[in-house]
C-alpha positions in Angstrom: 123.2 -85.4 15.9 121.7 -82.3 17.3 118.3 -82.6 19.7 116.3 -79.3 19.7 113.8 -80.7 22.0 112.9 -83.4 23.7 108.8 -83.9 24.7 107.4 -87.5 26.8 103.8 -88.6 27.3 101.9 -91.6 28.8 100.2 -93.9 26.9 98.8 -96.9 27.5 100.6 -100.6 26.6 98.3 -104.0 26.0 97.5 -104.2 29.3 95.7 -101.1 29.6 99.2 -99.4 32.1 100.6 -96.0 31.4 103.9 -96.0 29.7 106.0 -93.6 28.2 106.3 -92.3 24.7 109.2 -89.7 23.9 109.8 -87.6 20.8 112.9 -86.0 19.9 112.9 -83.0 17.5 116.1 -82.4 15.1 116.4 -79.3 13.2 114.1 -81.0 10.5 113.4 -84.2 11.6 111.5 -86.0 13.9 111.8 -89.4 15.9 109.1 -90.8 18.3 109.7 -94.2 20.5 107.6 -95.8 23.4 108.5 -98.7 25.7 107.5 -101.8 26.4 107.0 -103.3 30.4 107.3 -106.4 31.4 105.1 -108.5 34.0 107.4 -111.0 34.3 110.6 -109.3 35.6 113.8 -110.8 36.5 115.3 -108.7 40.3 118.5 -108.1 38.1 116.7 -105.8 35.5 117.2 -102.2 35.0 114.7 -100.3 37.0 111.5 -99.4 35.8 110.4 -96.1 37.3 106.7 -96.1 38.1 104.9 -93.5 40.5 102.9 -95.0 43.6 99.6 -95.3 41.7 101.2 -96.9 38.8 101.9 -94.1 36.5 105.0 -92.6 34.7 104.7 -88.9 35.5 107.8 -88.9 37.4 109.6 -90.7 34.2 108.0 -88.1 32.0 109.0 -85.1 34.4 112.6 -86.8 34.1 112.7 -86.3 30.3 111.2 -83.3 30.0 113.4 -81.7 32.8 116.7 -83.3 33.4 117.6 -85.5 30.8 116.4 -82.3 28.0 117.8 -79.8 29.7 121.1 -81.9 29.5 120.9 -83.2 25.6 119.2 -79.9 23.8 121.2 -78.2 22.0 124.1 -80.1 22.4 125.8 -81.5 19.0 126.4 -85.2 19.3 128.7 -87.4 17.1 126.2 -90.6 17.7 123.7 -92.4 19.1 126.3 -94.1 21.5 127.1 -90.4 22.6 123.5 -89.7 24.0 123.5 -92.9 25.8 126.9 -92.5 27.4 125.1 -88.8 28.8 121.9 -90.6 29.9 124.2 -93.4 31.9 126.9 -91.0 33.1 123.2 -88.5 34.0 121.8 -91.3 35.8 124.7 -91.9 37.8 123.0 -95.7 39.0 123.9 -99.4 38.0 120.3 -100.1 37.5 118.9 -96.7 36.2 117.1 -96.1 38.9 117.4 -92.5 39.5 115.9 -91.3 36.4 114.1 -94.7 35.1 115.0 -97.6 32.5 112.0 -96.7 30.8 112.9 -92.7 30.4 116.5 -93.5 29.5 115.2 -96.6 27.2 112.4 -94.1 25.2 115.1 -91.0 24.8 117.9 -93.9 23.8 115.5 -95.9 21.1 114.3 -92.2 19.5 118.1 -91.3 19.2 118.2 -94.5 17.3 115.6 -93.7 15.0 116.8 -90.3 14.4 120.2 -91.2 13.6 118.5 -93.7 10.9 116.4 -91.1 9.7 119.7 -88.5 9.3 121.5 -90.6 7.7 119.0 -91.3 5.2 118.7 -95.5 5.7 116.5 -97.6 7.2 116.5 -97.8 11.0 117.5 -101.7 10.6 120.7 -101.0 8.4 121.6 -98.3 10.9 121.3 -100.4 13.8 123.2 -103.1 12.0 125.8 -100.5 11.1 126.0 -99.4 14.8 126.6 -103.0 16.1 129.1 -104.6 13.3 126.3 -107.4 12.4 125.1 -108.9 9.7 121.4 -108.5 8.9 118.9 -111.4 8.2 115.6 -112.2 8.9 115.3 -113.9 12.6 112.7 -116.9 13.1 109.3 -116.4 14.1 108.7 -117.4 17.8 104.9 -117.0 18.2 103.6 -117.6 21.3 100.4 -119.8 20.7 99.9 -120.6 24.2 99.5 -118.4 27.5 100.9 -119.9 30.9 102.6 -118.6 34.2 101.9 -115.1 35.4 100.4 -113.9 31.8 97.3 -116.3 32.3 96.6 -117.1 35.7 99.0 -120.0 35.8 96.7 -122.0 33.7 99.5 -123.7 32.3 102.5 -123.9 34.2 105.1 -122.3 32.0 104.6 -118.8 30.8 105.1 -119.5 27.3 104.2 -122.1 24.8 106.0 -121.2 21.6 105.5 -122.3 17.7 108.8 -121.6 16.0 108.5 -121.2 12.2 111.8 -121.2 10.3 112.4 -119.1 7.0 111.8 -115.6 5.6 109.4 -113.6 7.4 106.7 -113.0 4.0 107.3 -117.1 4.0 106.8 -117.9 7.8 104.3 -115.7 9.0 101.3 -117.2 6.6 102.3 -120.4 8.2 102.1 -119.2 11.6 98.5 -117.3 11.1 97.5 -120.6 9.5 98.8 -123.1 12.5 97.6 -120.5 15.2 94.3 -120.7 13.9 94.4 -124.0 13.4 94.9 -124.8 17.5 92.2 -121.9 18.4 89.9 -124.2 16.6 91.2 -127.3 18.4 91.0 -125.7 21.4 88.0 -123.5 21.1 86.6 -121.2 23.3 89.2 -120.3 25.8 90.3 -116.4 27.0 93.3 -114.7 25.3 96.6 -114.1 27.6 98.7 -111.6 28.3 100.8 -111.6 25.0 97.9 -112.8 22.8 98.2 -116.5 22.6 95.7 -118.9 24.1 95.2 -119.6 27.4 93.8 -122.7 27.8 93.7 -124.9 31.0 95.4 -128.6 31.1 95.6 -131.2 33.9 98.8 -132.7 32.7 102.1 -131.5 32.1 102.3 -133.4 28.7 99.0 -132.5 27.2 99.9 -128.6 25.7 103.1 -130.3 24.2 101.2 -133.4 22.5 99.2 -130.7 20.9 101.7 -128.4 19.7 103.2 -131.7 18.5 100.7 -132.6 16.5 100.5 -129.0 14.9 104.3 -129.2 14.0 103.6 -132.2 12.1 100.9 -130.8 9.9 103.1 -127.7 9.2 106.4 -128.7 7.7 109.6 -126.0 9.2 108.1 -125.3 12.7 109.2 -126.4 15.9 108.4 -126.0 19.7 110.0 -124.1 22.2 109.0 -123.1 25.7 109.8 -120.1 28.1 109.6 -121.7 31.7 109.8 -118.6 33.5 111.3 -120.4 36.0 111.8 -118.0 39.2 108.0 -117.6 39.1 107.4 -121.5 40.1 110.1 -121.1 42.3 109.3 -121.4 45.7 111.2 -123.0 49.2 113.9 -124.8 46.8 111.5 -126.2 44.7 109.7 -125.8 41.5 105.6 -125.9 41.8 104.1 -126.8 38.2 100.4 -128.2 38.7 100.1 -130.0 41.6 103.1 -131.3 41.6 107.1 -130.0 43.2 110.1 -130.6 41.8 113.5 -130.5 43.2 115.9 -128.9 40.4 117.5 -132.3 39.3 113.5 -133.6 38.7 112.8 -130.5 37.0 115.8 -131.2 34.8 114.9 -134.5 33.9 111.2 -132.8 33.0 113.2 -131.2 30.5 115.2 -134.1 29.2 112.3 -136.1 28.8 110.3 -133.1 27.1 113.1 -133.2 24.4 113.4 -136.3 23.6 109.9 -137.0 23.0 109.2 -133.6 21.4 110.3 -131.4 18.6 111.8 -129.3 20.7 113.9 -126.1 19.4 114.4 -123.8 22.7 114.1 -123.7 26.5 114.1 -120.3 27.9 114.6 -119.5 31.8 114.5 -123.3 32.7 115.7 -122.8 36.6 115.4 -120.0 38.8 117.0 -116.5 38.2 120.3 -117.5 40.4 120.3 -120.9 40.0 123.6 -120.9 37.5 124.8 -124.2 38.4 121.6 -126.0 37.5 121.7 -123.9 34.4 125.3 -125.1 33.4 124.5 -128.6 33.9 121.3 -129.0 31.6 123.6 -127.1 29.2 126.1 -129.7 29.1 123.6 -132.6 29.5 121.0 -131.3 26.5 122.6 -128.2 24.6 123.8 -130.1 21.9 120.2 -131.2 21.2 118.3 -127.9 22.0 119.0 -124.0 22.3 119.1 -123.2 26.4 117.8 -119.4 26.5 119.0 -117.0 29.3 116.5 -114.5 30.2 115.8 -113.4 34.0 119.2 -115.2 34.2 121.5 -112.6 32.0 118.4 -109.5 31.7 120.6 -108.5 28.5 123.0 -107.2 30.8 126.7 -107.5 29.5 128.4 -108.2 33.0 126.1 -111.1 33.3 126.4 -112.6 30.1 130.3 -112.2 30.6 130.1 -114.7 33.9 127.2 -117.1 31.7 130.0 -117.4 28.7 132.7 -117.9 31.6 130.6 -120.6 33.4 128.7 -122.2 29.9 125.4 -121.4 31.7 123.5 -121.1 28.5 123.9 -121.6 24.8 121.4 -118.1 23.6 120.5 -115.3 25.1 117.5 -113.2 25.3 118.1 -109.4 24.3 115.3 -107.3 26.1 116.1 -103.5 25.5 114.3 -102.2 28.5 115.9 -104.9 31.0 119.6 -102.7 30.2 117.7 -99.1 29.3 119.7 -98.4 26.9 120.5 -99.4 22.7 124.1 -99.0 22.8 124.3 -101.6 25.9 121.6 -104.2 24.5 123.8 -104.0 21.4 126.9 -104.8 23.3 125.0 -107.9 24.8 124.0 -109.0 21.6 128.0 -108.7 20.3 129.2 -110.5 23.2 126.8 -113.0 22.7 127.7 -113.7 18.9 131.2 -113.6 20.2 130.4 -116.4 22.1 129.1 -118.5 19.1 125.6 -118.6 21.0 122.4 -117.2 19.5 120.4 -114.6 19.9 116.7 -113.9 20.3 115.4 -110.6 20.9 112.0 -110.2 22.1 109.2 -108.0 23.4 107.3 -107.7 26.9 104.0 -108.4 28.0 102.8 -105.0 27.7 103.2 -103.7 24.5 103.1 -100.8 22.4 102.5 -100.2 18.3 106.4 -99.2 18.6 108.3 -102.1 16.1 111.5 -100.9 17.3 112.2 -105.2 18.4 111.6 -106.1 14.8 114.5 -103.9 13.5 116.8 -104.2 16.0 116.0 -108.4 14.9 116.7 -107.9 11.7 119.5 -105.2 12.0 121.8 -107.7 14.6 120.6 -111.1 12.4 119.3 -112.4 15.5 118.4 -116.3 15.7 114.6 -115.1 16.3 112.1 -112.6 17.5 109.5 -113.3 20.2 106.9 -110.7 19.4 103.8 -112.6 21.0 100.9 -114.4 19.6 98.9 -113.5 16.9 96.0 -112.0 18.9 97.2 -108.6 19.4 97.1 -106.3 16.9 100.6 -104.9 19.1 102.5 -108.3 18.8 101.2 -108.7 14.9 102.9 -105.5 14.0 106.3 -106.2 14.8 106.1 -109.5 12.3 104.6 -107.5 9.4 107.5 -105.1 10.2 110.0 -107.5 9.3 107.5 -108.6 6.0 107.8 -104.7 4.9 111.5 -104.9 5.5 112.2 -107.5 3.2 109.9 -106.0 1.0 111.8 -103.0 0.9 114.9 -104.9 0.2 113.3 -106.8 -2.3 112.1 -103.2 -4.3 115.9 -102.5 -4.5 
């Protein structure tokens, strides 16, 4: 691989905030990548470099300056070699010098350029690099937004409808269920991730509504992202007008799993409450997937610890939490080697880039979180999966 030029610019994400888009130019081919931005972020994530005014001018300057000088007019054997050069150039544990957003924009574009040069689809290039078996992921459709994504109208951050099967069959079901839920909720606002943002006064109410929806649409189930770090203050978890000690919240989860058709629970406790994760996984991990997000932040070192201590049995994969595609693929490999599931995920501030869809298909992820169906940038990820299936049918 040879990169002749690198250019970057600021674009707006779904929340109207600046993020970075980078273009790599090879000899005759060009690859473009933009990176999402999280609102509910774990403290152990790689650093998204922001200017004091919230912009990304410094990150752009780093791409077009130091990174471009280091990469242009050099021959690289693979995208991994480019990623290693970026990691070494930054020289920090959390990519805080050049910015994980600056680095990832180049890393994704390099992966895309490698696919173009090889003449293969992006998902196929990703699969070849990871040594994984491509497969359609389950759709995790964020139907109701809560937590910081909707001013805590609902206590948990995401209420999700999981839809089984190939995307071409699953997406119409998701649309029908999403519309049906909208009819029942009435005139409510949309949250940051394209799902409805209603207000309920009791913890059970959203689950009861989703339970009825699942009963109408076979092949579906319920998942939540509790994002419990956002609920944790002074040793207790605050949901609606009540507070819960960790063992009390664990009982809430056990009750939910007993009463409702639950598929997975993400981040049920605060990001550093590892022993609480281990206890809950031991208790209900045979019945439901316990997913680590803020706990593991797509970081191979933190995933290794989670595996050793049996804290969870699935890992959320967000490339912008770690900063390079290679490290995200390493996180997938470790998770699969442990016999655990991977769920690939977008962020609350999204762009039109559909990289995460190719990534999820290429690694054969258990599921993909791309948000609700109320924002075009979310829907495009799901539609990209349908396009991949259509590409395969035409062969």
